[in-house]
Structures are given as C-alpha cells and as structure tokens.
C-alpha positions, -999 to +999 in steps of 0.1 A: -538-278+182-520-307+199-539-330+224-519-346+251-524-383+254-525-400+289-489-411+284-478-375+278-473-384+241-485-356+217-512-366+193-511-350+158-540-327+150-568-341+130-569-337+092-580-303+081-574-287+115-546-261+115-524-258+146-529-228+168-507-198+160-496-173+186-506-139+174-481-121+198-453-104+179-418-120+182-396-102+206-360-094+197-332-110+218-323-089+248-288-082+233-303-069+201-327-047+219-299-032+240-276-027+210-303-009+190-303+019+216-267+028+207-268+021+170-271+058+162-235+063+174-221+042+146-233+064+117-215+097+126-184+079+138-181+060+105-182+093+087-151+106+105-125+093+080-145+107+051-149+141+068-111+142+075-103+135+039-127+162+027-113+187+053-077+181+042-086+184+005-107+216+012-078+232+031-054+224+003-076+237-024-084+269-004-047+275+001-037+270-036-067+284-055-053+264-084-033+294-094-004+276-110-023+248-126-020+249-163+001+235-192+034+249-177+026+233-143+031+198-158+064+208-175+099+200-162+109+237-159+112+245-123+132+276-113+123+296-081+138+331-080+133+346-045+142+381-058+117+379-087+088+356-080+070+367-111+098+354-133+099+320-116+087+289-133+067+262-115+069+229-133+065+196-114+075+173-142+109+165-127+092+157-094+067+134-111+095+116-129+115+111-097+084+098-078+076+074-106+111+060-110+117+055-072+083+042-064+079+021-095+114+004-093+110-001-055+076-017-060+089-042-086+117-053-063+094-054-032+068-074-051+093-101-061+108-103-026+075-101-008+060-128-029+090-151-023+088-145+014+050-151+015+052-183-004+081-195+019+062-187+050+028-201+039+039-231+018+073-244+026+085-235+060+075-254+091+054-237+118+082-224+140+105-209+113+074-195+097+064-177+129+099-164+134+102-150+099+067-135+102+077-117+134+110-104+119+092-091+089+066-074+110+094-058+131+107-039+100+074-021+098+079-006+132+112+011+125+108+049+120+115+061+085+142+085+098+161+055+110+161+040+075+172+074+062+202+077+086+212+041+080+211+047+042+230+079+045+257+067+069+261+030+059+249+025+024+258+058+007+296+054+009+294+018-003+272+028-032+294+057-042+327+039-040+319+003-050+284-006-061+276+022-086+310+023-104+308-015-107+273-014-121+283+013-145+312-007-158+294-040-160+259-031-173+263+004-184+248-005-218+214-009-201+194+023-201+196+040-167+227+022-156+251+042-178+253+079-178+283+102-169+306+093-141+299+126-124+264+113-115+279+088-091+279+101-056+265+096-020+230+106-032+209+093-060+179+075-073+194+040-068+200+045-031+165+059-027+150+028-045+168+004-022+156+023+009+120+024-003+121-013-012+131-022+024+105+001+038+075-013+018+084-050+020+068-055+055+034-041+042+033-060+009+045-092+026+019-091+053-009-085+028+003-112+004+008-136+032-028-132+044-041-135+008-023-168+003-035-181+036-071-172+027-072-198-001-095-227+010-078-259+020-100-279-003-084-264-033-049-271-021-057-307-011-074-313-044-043-302-063-020-324-042-043-353-046-040-350-084-003-354-081+009-318-084+039-307-064+037-281-037+052-255-060+027-263-088-001-260-063+012-227-050+018-213-085-013-226-103-039-227-075-028-206-045-014-176-063-041-176-089-069-177-063-052-149-043-044-128-073-067-100-063-053-098-028-018-098-042-028-070-065-042-049-037-009-055-017+010-041-047-012-011-050-010-003-012+028-007-014+028+018-042+008+042-022+032+039+007+062+044-016+050+076-033+042+092+001+075+086+018+094+118+024+119+118+053+140+087+044+139+095+006+149+132+012+180+121+032+194+099+004+180+112-030+198+145-032+170+170-037+179+182-072+148+193-091+161+181-125+154+152-148+180+125-139+204+112-166+208+078-149+199+059-117+230+072-100+221+109-104+206+130-076+169+138-081+138+145-060+103+133-055+071+152-047+071+142-010+108+148-004+107+182-022+079+193+001+099+181+031+130+200+019+114+233+011+087+236+038+109+257+062+117+282+034+082+283+021+069+302+051+090+332+040+078+330+004+040+328-001+044+318-037+066+289-029+042+278-001+013+278-026+034+257-050+041+231-023+004+230-016-004+223-052+022+195-053+004+181-022-029+182-040-015+162-069+001+137-044-032+134-025-051+127-057-027+100-067-028+084-033-066+084-031-070+068-065-044+041-057-058+033-023-094+033-034-086+008-062-066-013-037-096-014-013-119-024-041-096-053-050-095-063-013-133-063-010-136-084-041-110-109-028-129-112+005-162-117-012-147-143-036-130-162-007-163-163+013-182-176-017-157-202-028-143-212+006-175-225+021-166-250+048-131-255+035-116-228+057-084-208+052-052-225+044-018-220+058-002-219+092 
C-alpha cells in the first residue's frame, strides 16, 4: 500500500510489502459492452456472399445434371440441330479458345497501359494532374458495357475493316495471327473485341495497381533516393518489386472481368462458334455465346441445358481466378503492414 505524507507526496511501500490489489474484475469499456449485444448480427450477414455463391452453383448444377459433360464436351465440334437434337454436338472448345484469346490479349495490353498510368500518377505527375488523371480513369469504369459495344460497332468497326486490319495484314502478316485469308477481315472479329475489352478493364487494373504502388512505405523510397538512384530506378527496383503481389492481384481481377464480359463483346466479335484462323476472324466467347443464344434457348430445352453447362465452366474459372487474386491481395496487405511500420504509405 502507499502512505500519504503530510505534503501529499506518496511514500513507497516498505521492502517486502506488496501493494494492495483490487480484486474486482475489470469492466469493459461502455462502447465494447454495447457493441457485444449486436455482435451476433455480423456472423449471419457475413455468410450472405457465400450463401449466394452456393445457391447460384446449386441452381446451375440442378439445371444441367452434368448431362453433356464428357470428352466430347471439351471438343471444338459444336453443331445444334433444332430438328434433330439427338444428332447435335455440344463442344465448347471454340468458346474456350475465343475466351482465352480475347481475355488473354486484352489483359496483356491492359497490364502494360495500366502499369504505365499508375507509375505516372504515383511517381512522376504533380498532385493536380495526378488527381485529374485519376478521376478520368475512374470515370471509364462507370460507363455501361453496352455503350462500349455500340461505340465499337458504330465507330471502330468500319475503321478496323477498311483501314487498320488490311494494313496490319499487309505489314505484319508473317506474324502468327495477323495473317490469314482476306475474307476474315470485316466489321466483326477478335481484334476489335480485344480492343474493347482492353479499354473496359483498364480502369479496374489501374486503380488496383495505383493503390498497390501507393502502399509502399516512404522509408523504402527515400532510402533508394538517398543512395543516388533515380526516380525510375526507385520505381522499378523498389516500388514495383514491393508491390508485385498487389500488381499480380490486379492482373488476375482484370482477367476475371475480361472473361465474364458479354454484352460489349457480343456486339463486336461476330458470334461464330468456330476456331478462328486469324485475329481478324469472327469468333465467340463463353459469355457472349450465352448472351446471343439465351432467347432461343427457352424454346429448346437441350440448348438451355448446354448454356447452363457453359455457365458452370465460366463460374468455376471466375471463382478460381478471384480467389487466387484475393489471396494475393491479403498477402500484400499483411506484408505492407509488417514492413511499413511507421513509414506510412507513399504517393499522393
């Protein structure tokens, strides 16, 4: 115990005497006590996204019964015969190839452009131009996909068919994919779909890459500059290397957006369920084929079941890609929290 001296100065306890301890249990803060009453609401609400995914998957599986899944389902032989459904063939190989070409090529272009935009915004541009460019990039994400499709069909398609694609075929036709027969050139095709998809996923990938670069601690950047490195060397060797997981998650999420786009791609790709001979040829993707055939599928149950099975494959791919991207994002946050310390995020 503590004895008060006449001058109100505390006197330390004598040797061997322990101070008195209050045996009363510690009370939680009032805010914590009030919050605990409603904590039970969080658990079921947090399960809603999982329940929705499970419900969607269950409905799709129940509608398909996996009837067409088999070796022939993964072939490129698709031929629906309304008069003789039993003789029809249901291969999704052409749809998978179209999805892979459009989403993969668009992702490569979008990654390069988004990384250039992000580095410009975070590293080089002053605060005012950086904010303006950020706002303009974010505005692209708010444009409906049908607007991109109409713009591509009305504005870009004639230019591609009359000028760009013939010029590319004559100049670099020796590169695989850029040659092919002249009959492939037209107002619809893979190349136009790739350009539209690139523009559509740039806002998403740019925003995620920008935040990943800004999350690099200032201490690392200042240390690199203090050692005599240029701003580009710091951005390339320090900032991009530290934010590589965040950049990787941005790429994966952009791929998930690209493979699921249907309306805009359906308006410019041509909806031809065949393997393309070149990038100028009309083709189709999984999502755009579902969009094209959904109205007819209600009159043909076998076609509707086939579309449901395509949707199951598309859902599985999207779930795997998004889960892997979320894993990278969580790892990036944990790393930034551990390494950053008191340095704080960098950037404007």
